[in-house]
N, C-alpha and C positions, 0 to 999 in steps of 0.2 A: 503494499498498499505505499510505502513511503516513496517509492520510484516515481510515482506519477507525478507528485510536485517538483520532483527533482525534474524529470524530462519536461515538464512544461517550461519549466525555467528555461532549460537548456536550448528547447525549440526557440523560445522566443528571443533570446540572447543571440543565435547563431541565423535568424531568420534576415536577409536583406531587407523584407517587406516592411520592417521597423528600422532600418538605418536609413531612409531619404525620404524627403518630403513629396506630398503629392500637390500640386496646386495648377490654377490656370489664372493668366493674367491677360483681359482682355481689353484692358485700358477704355472700358464705357463709360466714360463722363464726360464731359465738355470742358476741354481743358483750355485755359487763356493762354494766348502764344507766349511762350517761353517760360512755361510752368514745369518745373522739374517734378519728375516721379517720386523721387527720394523714398519716403517710407510709407506710401499711400497704403502699400500692399503690405504692410509689415503684419498685421495679423494673420497672414497667409506663411509667414515666415520668410518674406522676400522683399529684399530693399533693392535700391538702383542708385549709382552713383554717375552723375553727366547725363543722366537720360531724362530727356522731355517729352510730356505729354502733348500728342499733337489733336487737334479737330478743326475739321473745316467750317468755315465762315464766310463772308462775303468777299472778304479780301485773302484767303489762303482755301485755295480747292485743291491742294494736293492730297494724295493718300484718298482717292474714290475708292468705290467697290472693295475696301476692305472687308474681311470675314466679320468682324465686326464694326459695323458702320460711323458709330460715333465717337470714337477715338482710337488713336494708333499711337506709336511711340518712336524716338528715333533718339540713339545714342549722339551726345552733341561736345564736343572738345572744342578747346581756344589753345591758343598761346598765351595762358596766362597760368600762372602757380593754382594747383590744386584744380584746373580745368583739364590737362592733360590726357586723362584716363576714363574709360567709361566702363561701369561694370554692373552686370545683375549678380547678387550675394544671395546664397540661400544657406544659412547656417546649419539648418539640417540636413544639407547636403541632396544632390539628384544623383540616383544609382542608374548610370548606363547611357542614358537619352534624354535630349531635350527636344521637343517639338514646336513647332511655331510656323506662321506664315511670315514671308518678308515679300517687298516690293525695290526695286533696284534698278537703275538706268545703267549702271556700269557693272562688270564683273568684279568681285571685291577678293583678292587671296588674304586667307588668314582673318576671315568678317570677324570668327568668334573662336574664342580658344578655351578650354575648360581646365581649371586649375582644381587642386584638391584643396586650398586655402583659400580665405576670404581675399577680396580686390585684388586677385591673379596673383598668390603667392602660393607657394608650395609646388608640388609637381604638376607639371604640363601633363594632362591627359588626353589631349586631342584637338586638332583645329578644323574647321569646315571653311570650305571657300562656299563663295555665293556667285552663280551665275546672272547675267543682266537678264530682266526679265519685262522691262517696259521702258517707254522713254518720258512717261509722265505720271509715274506713279499711279498708273490706274489697273496694273496687274498684279496679282498677289499669287505667289508659290507657296505649297505646303512643304516646310522640310523637317528632316528629323536629323539632329546630330547627334551621332553615334559615338561615345569615348570611353574608355576603359576605366573602371573604377567608380568612385563616387566625388562628385564635383561640389565643391561650395562656393565658387564663382565662374563667371563665364564673361571674360575680359572682350568687351563689344567695341574696344578702341578701332580696332581696323575697318567697322562698319561705319564709324560715326560721320555724321554732315553728310551721308548718302542713303543709308539703307533705312527702309521704315520698316516697324516690327509690329506685329498683332497677333493675338491667341497665341502666347508662349506657355508650355504645359510643361510641366513634369507627372509622368504616372507611372508607378510602378509596374516592371514587366508583368506580362500574364504568367510567366515560367515562376515569378516569385509567387503568385498566388496559388499556383499548381503546388509548388512546395511546402506553401502552408499550409493547404489543404490537407495534403498527404503526411504532414507532420502531425496534425491534428486527428486524422483517421487512425494514424499509426497509436496515438495517444488514446483515443477512445477503444481501440482493440486491446491495448495492454489493460486498462480500467475493467473492462467487462470480463477479461479471464481472471484479473485479480480477486473481482467478486464472485467466481464458482469457487 
């Protein structure tokens, strides 16, 4: 009987389902021009550095046809102290993949880089290049950035002042849920056998 609590503790400690954070950032609000996203999504465990929320208005009609039409985002860097890098930080970590939609008039090599630490620190886990898909930010492409390990930050500096983003999401992989369900099934079997 004492085996069951120990097995449950080992299962939850080892399962990647509990190592990463799940979220969907759709930027759906009216952003005043030049408004930083910053801690807007901190309740989801996500924070941004040097990323602006963008909404269309009478003077600014870019980023049309976005998956979530009210708002989008773009990394914004400047030649000023503190504004030279842009990040998406997830303290709880993202396991293996990040999905998003993007719009860009130019191909961008090294558009996003995944790092094991916050603000682009730690080990580089992967890099994704983005192809050009529009000339007026009206076309959006779904992309998945697969990388090795658990990322706590995504360096968006390579995409700054060029690429629009929408519907950024991190969802644990289906294999993670399958492994969790298999473990729970095994625990149920052990518990049933121990009752006999």
